C-alpha positions as CSV (number, residue, x, y, z in Angstrom):
1,M,-41.5,-9.9,14.6
2,A,-41.5,-14.2,13.4
3,D,-42.4,-13.0,10.1
4,D,-39.7,-10.9,9.6
5,A,-36.9,-13.3,11.2
6,Q,-38.6,-16.1,8.9
7,D,-38.3,-14.1,5.6
8,R,-34.4,-13.3,6.5
9,R,-32.3,-16.3,5.1
10,L,-30.1,-14.5,2.9
11,P,-25.8,-13.8,3.9
12,A,-25.5,-10.3,5.1
13,S,-23.9,-8.5,1.9
14,Q,-21.0,-6.4,2.7
15,R,-21.9,-2.9,2.6
16,K,-24.8,-4.2,5.3
17,I,-21.7,-5.2,7.2
18,S,-19.6,-2.3,6.4
19,K,-22.9,-0.1,7.7
20,S,-23.4,-2.6,11.4
21,R,-19.7,-1.2,11.5
22,E,-19.6,2.2,11.5
23,D,-23.3,1.6,14.0
24,G,-20.9,0.1,16.3
25,Q,-21.9,-3.9,15.7
26,V,-19.0,-5.4,15.8
27,A,-18.3,-8.9,17.0
28,R,-16.3,-9.2,20.5
29,S,-15.8,-11.6,22.8
30,Q,-16.2,-10.8,26.6
31,D,-14.7,-13.6,27.4
32,L,-11.3,-13.4,25.1
33,G,-11.8,-10.0,26.8
34,H,-12.0,-11.7,30.7
35,L,-8.8,-14.8,29.1
36,A,-6.4,-11.9,28.1
37,T,-7.0,-9.7,31.2
38,L,-7.0,-12.5,33.5
39,G,-3.6,-14.0,31.5
40,A,-2.0,-10.0,31.5
41,G,-2.4,-10.0,35.4
42,L,-1.1,-13.7,35.5
43,A,1.6,-13.1,33.2
44,L,2.5,-10.2,35.3
45,L,2.5,-11.7,38.4
46,I,4.6,-14.9,37.9
47,V,7.3,-12.5,36.2
48,F,7.2,-9.9,38.6
49,A,6.5,-12.0,41.7
50,P,9.9,-11.6,43.8
51,R,9.7,-7.2,43.4
52,L,5.7,-7.2,44.6
53,T,6.6,-9.5,47.2
54,D,9.4,-7.5,48.1
55,W,7.6,-3.7,47.9
56,L,4.9,-5.1,49.6
57,R,6.4,-6.0,52.3
58,R,8.3,-2.9,53.3
59,V,4.8,-0.9,52.2
60,L,3.2,-3.3,55.3
61,E,6.4,-2.8,57.5
62,T,6.1,0.8,56.7
63,G,2.0,1.1,57.4
64,L,2.3,-0.3,61.1
65,R,5.2,0.5,62.4
66,F,4.6,2.1,65.6
67,D,7.1,5.2,67.2
68,A,6.8,7.5,70.1
69,Q,6.9,11.0,67.5
70,A,3.7,8.4,65.8
71,M,1.7,8.9,69.1
72,D,2.9,12.5,69.7
73,R,1.7,13.7,66.5
74,P,-0.6,12.3,65.5
75,G,-0.2,13.7,61.6
76,T,2.1,12.3,61.1
77,M,0.0,9.0,60.5
78,L,-1.9,10.4,58.1
79,E,1.5,11.9,56.4
80,R,2.5,7.4,56.7
81,L,-0.9,6.8,54.9
82,S,-0.8,9.2,51.8
83,A,2.7,7.8,51.3
84,S,1.2,4.5,51.2
85,G,-0.5,5.5,49.1
86,V,1.4,7.5,46.9
87,D,3.9,4.5,47.0
88,M,1.0,1.9,45.2
89,L,-0.2,4.0,42.9
90,V,3.3,4.4,41.8
91,V,3.4,0.6,41.0
92,V,-0.5,-0.3,40.1
93,L,-0.9,2.0,37.6
94,P,1.5,1.2,34.9
95,L,0.0,-3.0,36.1
96,G,-3.2,-1.8,35.8
97,A,-1.9,0.2,32.7
98,V,-0.2,-2.9,30.9
99,V,-3.8,-4.8,31.5
100,A,-6.1,-2.2,30.1
101,V,-4.3,-2.3,27.5
102,V,-3.8,-6.0,26.6
103,A,-7.7,-5.9,26.9
104,A,-7.6,-3.3,23.7
105,A,-5.7,-5.3,22.5
106,S,-7.6,-8.9,22.7
107,A,-11.0,-6.5,21.4
108,V,-9.2,-5.4,18.5
109,L,-7.8,-9.5,17.7
110,A,-12.2,-10.4,17.6
111,G,-13.7,-7.9,15.6
112,G,-10.8,-5.6,14.2
113,W,-10.0,-2.0,14.9
114,N,-13.6,0.0,14.3
115,W,-12.9,3.5,15.8
116,T,-17.2,5.5,16.5
117,F,-18.8,7.7,17.9
118,K,-22.3,6.1,17.3
119,P,-22.8,3.5,20.3
120,M,-22.5,6.6,21.9
121,Q,-25.2,8.8,20.7
122,P,-28.5,9.0,23.7
123,K,-30.9,6.7,22.4
124,F,-34.3,7.0,24.6
125,S,-35.2,3.5,23.8
126,K,-32.9,1.9,25.7
127,L,-33.7,3.3,29.1
128,N,-37.1,2.0,29.7
129,P,-36.6,-0.9,31.4
130,I,-39.5,-3.2,30.4
131,T,-37.8,-3.5,26.9
132,G,-34.7,-4.2,28.6
133,L,-36.4,-7.3,30.6
134,G,-37.8,-8.4,27.3
135,N,-34.2,-8.6,25.5
136,L,-32.8,-10.4,27.2
137,F,-35.2,-13.9,26.3
138,K,-34.5,-12.7,22.6
139,G,-32.7,-14.5,20.2
140,Q,-28.1,-13.2,21.5
141,Q,-29.1,-11.6,24.3
142,L,-31.2,-14.3,25.7
143,V,-27.7,-16.9,24.8
144,N,-25.4,-14.5,26.5
145,T,-27.4,-14.0,29.6
146,L,-27.0,-17.9,29.5
147,K,-23.7,-18.6,28.7
148,I,-22.7,-15.6,31.5
149,C,-24.6,-17.6,34.4
150,L,-22.4,-20.8,32.8
151,L,-19.0,-19.5,33.2
152,A,-20.0,-17.8,36.3
153,L,-21.4,-21.2,37.9
154,I,-18.6,-23.2,36.6
155,L,-15.5,-20.2,37.7
156,G,-17.7,-20.0,41.3
157,A,-17.4,-24.1,41.5
158,I,-13.6,-23.9,40.2
159,G,-12.8,-21.0,43.2
160,M,-14.8,-22.9,45.0
161,L,-13.5,-26.6,45.1
162,Y,-9.9,-24.9,44.7
163,L,-10.3,-23.1,48.4
164,H,-11.3,-26.4,49.7
165,A,-7.9,-27.9,48.6
166,Q,-5.5,-25.6,49.2
167,L,-8.2,-24.8,52.5
168,A,-5.2,-26.9,54.8
169,E,-2.1,-23.9,53.2
170,F,-3.8,-21.2,53.7
171,T,-4.8,-22.1,57.2
172,S,-0.9,-22.0,57.6
173,L,-0.1,-18.8,56.9
174,V,-1.2,-17.1,59.4
175,A,1.7,-18.8,61.2
176,M,4.1,-18.0,58.9
177,P,6.7,-15.0,58.9
178,L,5.6,-12.0,57.4
179,P,7.7,-12.9,53.6
180,T,7.2,-15.9,53.7
181,A,3.2,-16.1,54.2
182,M,3.5,-13.2,51.3
183,A,5.6,-15.5,48.4
184,E,3.3,-18.7,49.3
185,T,0.3,-16.7,49.1
186,G,1.6,-15.3,46.0
187,S,2.5,-18.5,44.4
188,L,-1.0,-20.5,45.7
189,L,-3.2,-17.6,43.8
190,Q,-1.2,-18.5,41.0
191,G,-2.4,-22.5,40.6
192,G,-6.3,-20.2,41.4
193,M,-5.5,-18.6,38.6
194,V,-4.0,-20.8,36.4
195,L,-7.5,-23.4,36.6
196,L,-9.5,-19.7,36.1
197,L,-7.2,-19.5,32.8
198,L,-8.1,-22.5,31.4
199,A,-12.2,-22.3,31.9
200,L,-11.8,-18.9,30.5
201,T,-9.6,-20.6,27.5
202,L,-12.2,-22.9,26.1
203,F,-15.2,-20.4,26.8
204,A,-12.9,-17.8,24.5
205,L,-12.8,-20.6,22.2
206,V,-16.5,-21.3,21.9
207,D,-17.9,-17.6,21.6
208,V,-15.3,-15.8,19.6
209,P,-17.3,-17.9,16.6
210,L,-20.2,-17.9,18.4
211,Q,-20.5,-14.4,18.4
212,R,-19.5,-13.8,15.4
213,F,-21.7,-16.4,13.6
214,M,-24.3,-14.3,15.7
215,L,-24.3,-11.1,14.4
216,L,-24.2,-12.4,10.7
217,R,-27.1,-14.4,12.2
218,R,-28.6,-10.8,13.3
219,L,-27.7,-9.2,10.3
220,R,-30.0,-11.3,7.2
221,M,-31.8,-10.0,4.8
222,S,-34.8,-10.7,3.4
223,F,-35.3,-10.5,-0.3
224,E,-36.5,-6.8,-0.9
225,E,-34.0,-5.8,1.3
226,V,-31.2,-7.2,-0.7
227,K,-33.7,-6.4,-4.2
228,Q,-33.5,-2.3,-2.8
229,E,-29.8,-2.8,-1.9
230,H,-29.2,-3.1,-4.9
231,K,-30.8,-0.6,-6.7
232,E,-29.3,1.6,-4.4
233,S,-25.8,1.1,-5.1
234,E,-26.2,0.1,-8.9
235,G,-29.1,2.0,-9.5
236,N,-32.2,1.8,-10.6
237,P,-32.9,-0.8,-13.8
238,E,-35.5,1.5,-14.7
239,V,-33.4,4.5,-15.0
240,K,-30.4,2.5,-16.2
241,G,-32.3,1.2,-18.8
242,K,-33.8,5.1,-19.5
243,I,-30.3,6.7,-19.7
244,K,-28.6,3.4,-21.6
245,A,-32.0,3.9,-23.9
246,K,-30.8,7.7,-24.3
247,M,-26.9,6.9,-25.0
248,R,-27.4,4.8,-27.5
249,E,-29.9,7.7,-29.3
250,M,-27.8,9.7,-29.2
251,A,-24.8,7.5,-30.4
252,R,-27.2,6.9,-33.6
253,R,-27.5,9.8,-33.9
254,K,-23.9,10.8,-34.2
255,M,-23.8,8.0,-36.5
256,M,-26.1,9.2,-39.2
257,A,-25.1,12.6,-38.8
258,A,-21.1,11.2,-39.6
259,V,-23.2,9.0,-43.3
260,P,-22.6,11.6,-45.6
261,S,-19.2,12.7,-45.0
262,A,-18.6,9.1,-45.7
263,D,-17.1,7.9,-49.0
264,L,-19.1,4.4,-49.7
265,V,-22.0,2.2,-48.0
266,V,-21.9,-0.8,-48.4
267,M,-25.1,-3.3,-47.8
268,N,-26.3,-6.3,-48.1
269,P,-29.5,-4.4,-49.6
270,T,-32.1,-6.2,-46.8
271,H,-30.2,-6.4,-44.1
272,F,-26.7,-4.8,-43.3
273,A,-25.3,-1.4,-44.4
274,V,-21.6,0.1,-42.9
275,A,-19.9,3.4,-44.1
276,L,-17.0,3.5,-44.8
277,K,-14.3,6.2,-45.0
278,Y,-10.7,6.6,-46.0
279,D,-8.1,9.8,-45.9
280,E,-5.0,9.5,-46.7
281,A,-3.5,12.5,-44.8
282,T,-4.6,11.3,-41.4
283,M,-5.8,7.4,-41.4
284,A,-3.7,4.8,-41.8
285,A,-6.5,2.5,-42.7
286,P,-9.8,2.5,-43.7
287,R,-13.0,3.7,-40.8
288,V,-16.1,2.6,-40.0
289,V,-18.3,5.4,-39.5
290,A,-21.5,3.8,-38.9
291,K,-23.4,0.4,-39.2
292,G,-26.8,-0.6,-38.4
293,A,-29.1,-3.7,-39.3
294,D,-32.4,-3.7,-41.1
295,L,-34.0,-1.1,-40.5
296,L,-31.3,1.0,-39.2
297,A,-29.4,-0.2,-42.2
298,F,-31.8,1.8,-44.5
299,R,-31.5,4.5,-43.0
300,I,-27.7,4.3,-43.9
301,R,-29.0,3.6,-46.9
302,D,-31.2,6.6,-47.0
303,A,-28.4,9.2,-45.9
304,A,-26.7,8.2,-48.1
305,K,-28.0,8.4,-51.3
306,A,-29.9,11.9,-50.2
307,A,-25.7,12.9,-49.4
308,N,-24.0,11.3,-53.2
309,V,-22.4,8.6,-51.1
310,P,-21.9,6.1,-53.8
311,V,-24.1,3.0,-52.3
312,L,-22.3,-0.4,-53.1
313,E,-24.2,-4.1,-52.6
314,A,-21.7,-6.2,-51.5
315,P,-23.2,-8.7,-49.4
316,P,-20.2,-10.8,-48.4
317,L,-18.3,-8.0,-47.4
318,A,-21.6,-5.7,-45.8
319,R,-22.0,-8.9,-43.5
320,A,-18.0,-8.9,-43.0
321,L,-17.5,-5.5,-42.3
322,Y,-20.8,-5.2,-39.8
323,R,-19.4,-8.3,-37.9
324,H,-15.9,-7.9,-37.4
325,A,-15.6,-3.9,-37.4
326,E,-16.7,-1.4,-35.0
327,I,-17.2,2.1,-35.7
328,D,-14.9,4.6,-35.2
329,Q,-12.4,1.5,-35.5
330,E,-10.0,0.7,-38.5
331,I,-11.2,-2.2,-40.5
332,P,-9.5,-5.1,-39.5
333,A,-6.5,-6.4,-42.1
334,A,-7.8,-9.0,-43.2
335,L,-10.4,-7.4,-44.9
336,F,-7.9,-4.7,-46.0
337,G,-8.0,-5.8,-49.6
338,A,-11.2,-6.4,-50.5
339,V,-12.4,-2.6,-49.1
340,A,-8.9,-1.4,-51.5
341,Q,-11.1,-2.4,-54.4
342,V,-14.6,-1.2,-53.7
343,L,-12.9,2.4,-52.7
344,A,-10.2,1.8,-56.3
345,W,-14.1,1.7,-57.9
346,V,-15.2,4.8,-56.1
347,Y,-12.4,6.7,-56.6
348,Q,-13.1,5.5,-60.9
349,L,-16.8,6.7,-60.4
350,R,-16.4,10.0,-59.1
351,A,-13.0,10.8,-61.4
352,A,-16.0,10.2,-64.3
353,M,-18.4,12.1,-62.6
354,A,-16.5,14.5,-62.2
355,A,-15.8,14.5,-66.1
356,G,-19.4,13.8,-67.0
357,R,-18.7,10.6,-68.5
358,P,-20.3,7.5,-67.2
359,L,-18.2,4.8,-65.5
360,N,-18.1,2.0,-68.1
361,A,-15.6,-0.5,-65.5
362,P,-18.7,-2.4,-63.9
363,A,-18.6,-2.7,-59.6
364,P,-15.9,-5.1,-59.0
365,A,-17.1,-9.0,-57.8
366,V,-15.8,-8.1,-53.8
367,A,-14.4,-12.1,-52.3
368,V,-13.8,-11.5,-48.5
369,P,-10.7,-13.8,-46.8
370,P,-12.2,-17.9,-45.5
371,G,-13.9,-17.1,-41.5
372,F,-15.4,-13.4,-41.8
373,D,-18.6,-13.8,-44.3
374,P,-20.9,-15.3,-41.0
375,A,-22.7,-17.0,-43.9
376,E,-20.4,-19.7,-44.5
377,G,-20.6,-21.1,-41.0
378,R,-24.5,-21.3,-41.3
379,A,-24.1,-22.5,-44.8
380,A,-22.4,-25.7,-43.5
381,S,-24.5,-25.8,-40.7
382,G,-28.0,-26.3,-43.6
383,R,-29.3,-22.6,-42.7
384,T,-30.4,-20.4,-44.7
385,E,-28.7,-16.2,-44.9
386,P,-30.7,-13.2,-44.9
């Protein structure tokens, strides 16, 4: 396990963080929940202190009142007790609901909203007391255990010191009238809760980022896990390579099938071949139906000759078309003039062949605009053009 933890040095990916949230692993701060609960209780006590004091006084007066009817009918006491219990529930339940909502909101604030039932699924491995005892001394659980012990010690010390400092005030409550004693008790409780609230605030400020840090640390990944996740999300590289190779082969076959329908193949004799097609009725400009380099260029040339498609050796134009034109796309506008020259020659060649006479016009010497022939840059740098 130690070696495995040492291997997990890479930060968790977003996919693993999302999966951990689905499993219920969220950075929750118990100290923030305690702070929110105590803060909500203190706020309610301050806001509703007068009404709560008056309500509690009336409940005590009603519950402690004895008369002849109560002595004659024992069931009267039970009725009064039931009525007092209902009165208490009417007040306590709404206050408890507010505190519960605040506690839930603090949990959402710390780790975000996460709706999942996976943590509720039974796992019998968690019922093993030996395993549970061992987990108390491991990593995050050890830190949480020590933090809880320290928090309990500090809160207990604050409570003890506050009671010791206010001991005289608490003792004097016995001699006060009931309304005054209840008001004074509420004031003393508010002072103690403020001190506890300050301590919990300090712990929450430390615990919220600490829980996030420990969660991300626990979710760290090894290099093998990252590689496996990449395979699962992006696909196996070997399979993707085979698919791409298959797609390239299919595209090449489709391209070679379009060569016999071309009007012209422009070649650099030893390296590049580009097949062009132009239909005045359906095309705004000549289109590239096939192109290739080296061995593929020779295959295009052979397919064109087998289909009686004219093949013109024009190295600058072949290089320019191969570099700047794409398959099934129109040629660049800057090359319209050069391509028009060779197409005009092709049309003359076809007309002469149809008339049964030789074509006396030689093949045009085609020039391309500056910057379109890749050989220009290599020649300027002293490199030879193939």
